[in-house]
C-alpha positions as CSV (number, residue, x, y, z in Angstrom):
1,M,94.5,101.4,268.1
2,R,92.5,103.6,270.4
3,L,89.9,105.8,268.9
4,G,91.4,109.1,270.2
5,V,94.8,108.3,268.6
6,A,93.2,107.4,265.3
7,L,91.2,110.6,265.3
8,W,94.4,112.7,266.0
9,L,96.2,110.8,263.2
10,S,93.4,111.4,260.8
11,L,93.3,115.1,261.7
12,V,97.1,115.4,261.0
13,A,96.7,113.5,257.7
14,A,93.8,115.8,256.7
15,C,95.9,118.9,257.5
16,L,98.9,117.6,255.6
17,L,96.7,116.8,252.6
18,L,95.2,120.3,252.7
19,A,98.6,121.9,253.0
20,G,99.8,119.9,250.0
21,L,96.8,120.8,247.9
22,L,97.2,124.5,248.7
23,L,100.9,124.3,247.9
24,L,100.0,122.8,244.5
25,A,97.4,125.4,243.9
26,W,99.9,128.2,244.7
27,G,102.4,126.7,242.3
28,F,99.7,126.4,239.6
29,E,98.7,130.0,240.2
30,R,102.3,131.3,240.0
31,W,102.8,129.3,236.7
32,L,99.6,130.7,235.2
33,T,100.4,134.3,236.2
34,A,103.3,134.3,233.7
35,Y,100.9,133.5,230.9
36,L,97.5,135.0,231.9
37,G,98.2,137.8,234.4
38,P,97.5,137.9,238.1
39,V,93.7,138.3,238.0
40,A,92.9,135.7,235.4
41,A,95.3,133.2,237.1
42,L,93.6,133.7,240.5
43,L,90.2,133.4,239.0
44,L,91.1,130.2,237.1
45,T,92.9,128.7,240.1
46,G,90.0,129.5,242.4
47,S,87.5,128.0,240.0
48,V,89.5,124.8,239.8
49,L,89.7,124.6,243.6
50,L,86.0,125.3,243.8
51,L,85.1,122.6,241.3
52,S,87.4,120.1,243.0
53,A,85.7,120.8,246.4
54,G,82.3,120.4,244.8
55,G,83.4,117.1,243.2
56,V,84.7,115.8,246.4
57,G,81.5,116.9,248.2
58,W,79.4,115.2,245.5
59,L,81.4,112.0,245.8
60,A,81.1,112.0,249.6
61,S,77.3,112.6,249.4
62,R,77.0,109.6,247.0
63,R,79.0,107.4,249.3
64,I,77.0,108.3,252.4
65,R,73.6,107.5,250.8
């Protein structure tokens, strides 16, 4: 497979993965809104996403070294 095609396919895969993650986060936030209210649900969902991004960054940095 040519490098350009592989890069485009990986870009599409990354965009689909991000869209799926944001869709799951939106559903999680909507579910929490019924129990906690809108502000607390947004704060909790945002903190979960931030911790997830930090964990992925930490794992990537450990793999690169």
